Phi, psi and omega in degrees: 000132178288156183303322182291343183265356180289130183287124180288137177245115184270134175278178182302324183289346181266351183278151183279346184297134178295345179295337184246016177275136181288331178230108183252122179280160181295327182288338182270357182285143175288147177296347180255014181282154180298334179296335180273313186247333182067025182287136177299322180295318177297323179296319178296319180298319180294318178298323179296315178298322180295315180294325178295322178295320178295323177297318179297321179295317179296319178296322178297317179295318179297320178296319179296315180297321180295319178297317179297317178296317179298320179296317180298314179297324179294318179295315180296324180293326180275339187301310182303320181289332186273308187214340184290334177248029181305128182243125181229317190290150180299145179282135176227157179274098183289151175272116177271181182303318183288334174294320178292326175300317180294316182293327179290340181272001179297144180292146180303323180297322179291319178298323181296325179292340182278350179051055187291341181284351184252145176258122179282147174293141192292146170221166186305330184263359182280139173289157180296132179241106183293347180284338189297306184294325177295317180297319181295322180286325175298320178296316180292323179294320177297316178298325178295315180294325185271355184294132179282340180256036184294128178265100183293340179278347182264112182294135179271128181214154179269115172297120192242132168220136185299338182295335178287334190252344183236141181285086182290327183298322179292335185260348186232351181284123182281155174289151179299323180296322179293318180297319179295315181296331182253020172058035174076009181280151174291153175288115178248179184300312184300315180294316181299316181291319183288319182286343179246007179053053182241066187294333183271359183292136178254118177204166178227164177260140178290147177277174187299317179300325180293333183271350187296325184272003183248160174303145187296338184269359180292148176298148177269352181289146178227134180236156186231003184204159178293157178233121191283314185302162182296151172224166169294158183301313179299321180295320178299316181296313180296320182297312180295318181293325178296324176294314180298323186293329189232319191254338185293131177289151177287159172296155181288330179208162174243133178243116174267123182241146176209102181054254183273351191251156175210145172239125186247123185228136175288160177240164170223140183296144178227140187286346183210174180298141177248011184300316180300319179294320179297319179296318179299314180296318179296317179299317179297317180298316182293316182291323178295321180291335181287329176063030181253162178293318178234076183292156178289137177271118182292147178231007180202169182210148183251112184296315183293324178294318178296323178294319179298319178298317182293308187286345176266358180291159183298322182294318181288324178296328180275349180068039185270137173270131176231120175051046177070012172253128190230135170255134178229155177226132184293140175243014182279139182293140176224041185265014176090021178261144177299153184244107178286148177236129181284157179295332182297333181291341180264344187285139181213120180263100183290345181295339181278349186247153174278115184264132177277133176279111181045067182292162179294157179298137180261307181273123178248147183252187187247068182295132184215174185273354182275113183293340180278345179246104181282097183297344179294345181257015180229139173288137187294332184286322187250011183303124178206060187261019179296120178061032180286115181279167180294323177295318179294320179297312181292327176294319179295318179293323178300312181291326177300307185289326176299315180296316180298316183293320179289319179298311182296327178291319181295316184272356173082038177263136173278111182222153182211160182288150183214161172053230184297329178293320176294324177296318177299318177301317186296327181283305185212010178078016182233165173297140176302139190298333183259000187285148177243353177214175182233157181229129173226159177233162174207173180282164179294325175297319178297321179295320178299318179292322178299316180291321184287319189256337190226009175298142182059048176249135173267116182262124180245116179272109184293333177281349178249210181221025186225171174230148191220129181269125176266115187235120182252132179295138178289352183258018185293342179296326182280118184265002178276158180289326180060228180275004176083359183280346185228047179287342181262131183274325182202163176219146167253118193246130176286118183287347181275328184237333187095354174296156186210166169256128172278125181246119180231148180257155172255134184221152170249117180241138182302332186255017185293148185248157175296162180297157183256350183250146185300319182301318180287327176296318178297320178297320179294321178298322178294326177297316179302316182291317182297320186260001182052048180259136174289138182299341179287347178265023181305325185293347181272355183276162174254148180215156170260177184284348177265014171069037164266135184242148184216151170266154184300319183291343175286332184266309187258142359279148178290143181258127176284130182220179171253132174228127186054032177082003185242148178298125180222179178229145177232159178300161182298320182241082184294312184303315183296318180293316181292322178295330178286320183274326180230080188303335183256015190292334181284338184247346184265113182252008175231139180195141176050044179062029176234153177231138178279114182269112191290329179285337178265343186058038183222149164280126183233138180300142178290344174285327182279325181223150181300131183298330182289339181274081184290337177282327182086017184290331183263006184284119181244011181296124184301323181293317178295319179295323177295314180297321178298318180298318183286330189250354190303312181299319182291310183290330179297322180274002185296315181297323178293320180292329181296332180279351180231197179240147184255159175228174181297334179294341181274355186300146179236142177248166175079023179282339183230155171288139175274098187292333179296328182281345183306303179299327180293316177298315181301315181295317182289329175297316179296321179293321181295321179291000000 
């Protein structure tokens, strides 16, 4: 209801009746007023009139509230049809959980015929393969190192455009029905705002020269900043991709990692995709190397093979930097010994830094109208959760944490599992079945090094199939909670889905204050009791910006363990920390509509298996059976490993389905047939 349509409700002081006047003159009195005659009957009559006026006022207020409620319901009733279910993106046949079950059952001989280790050069019908651009750059980097005419004065850098690394076509290609309804016009700012009821949105349209290098069906709208209010899922995807396409800065460097090895290369911004140029250069190198009159023209490339060639080269073995391109190899022990952390690594003197008073929010999420997709767990720039199945979500989280753990080990950061991720480790060494994000912690010294050396780095795991943006908040110096908008210090973000790892540091600051919320105060009291610490020693504790507090002996020395099959680290006293944060975790075997099935060693949804079957013996759900098959050996040994220490030699592969390969396998199967 518009403001002008709101029914005015007048109070007693606004009424013209002298009965409600604060100062009544004698001339204004009625000849029948009690002031004139003082009659009891007249007094009763006046009280009756007064009560009738109050009744009218109440009815007016009720009428106003009813009108307001009716207007709200009318708006809500029209909202789904207007913008909450706005559909723009092309329809595709998504791979659901049962499709992955079917693909996993393919015979090894058939899989071998598909040549899955190779990335095909793109054609219009090929699905996006994130390994392709990484493989081409690994090949070029190797050629750069081996070049006899190397110009050391010329810095080597990767011309970078997000379109090479992110599947833009999946995020920007319109549905045929939308194109017909809009008479074949491109999606522009005006149309996007009107069809999604986003009148306050700030955007501009690209001019014709900017659109020449892009597919003709791409939107012409360009955005330069996050937008907080909710959008439809398709609108969120288009909005984030439009930002990446035009306004998003490139990462400062790309780090290719493979187990113990890493290659670090600077980037330089490029106005358009360079994939075609990379393929041409690779083709020339391969054909020149063959030395034949009619050499074979390559049509594919193997990322892992290119990585092996690079990391086995003389330059990489020696760890030599050439033209700002650097190969490094970790020298940190991974033999299963605990890792002590000194108190100095946690100390942080905020007096040396300029602290922002309640700074603006830095990390923005992808809030949307779909209740099944919790946009709070996705970065707004890379959000692409359309039809994201549970297998795809868990596969993405598996690769996320694998990449973070390998990266931090290579560069020498002390990091450990925290919060819900630590809880998942304690049960079976896996991500919690309902989780959408991961949590890790590190020291304040580690966070400073992360921000100084690796902020805005794209991490590419050569053993996996993804790329991940490492983004550090500029407000990490301030260790107070403030307005609560910047409790997270850094994130590692999956560029394929927008899922992320929350990275927070623990710090000891001379001026740190007790928590401001009751839940955190109760948690702090439990810490005092557990550690037999006097409350006057509060200043000796470590805390994150979300007001979780820890004693030094609870964290150090870190224990090496396996998480998701990969070497990870957990705090020294896991039980004590979890009991403080989750007081019922030892006795509660049901959570978020899931039950821990002891014979399967898995958290399983109550929809997939009967909640009363705590063992899981009667569970016949194909997706659950597949996960049990992949993880049974690993989860069975989890309790035994908890009593000892793990090393890198204990790592296990193949615990999860590789969801990125799903569409590629599906496409090649169709081609083979």
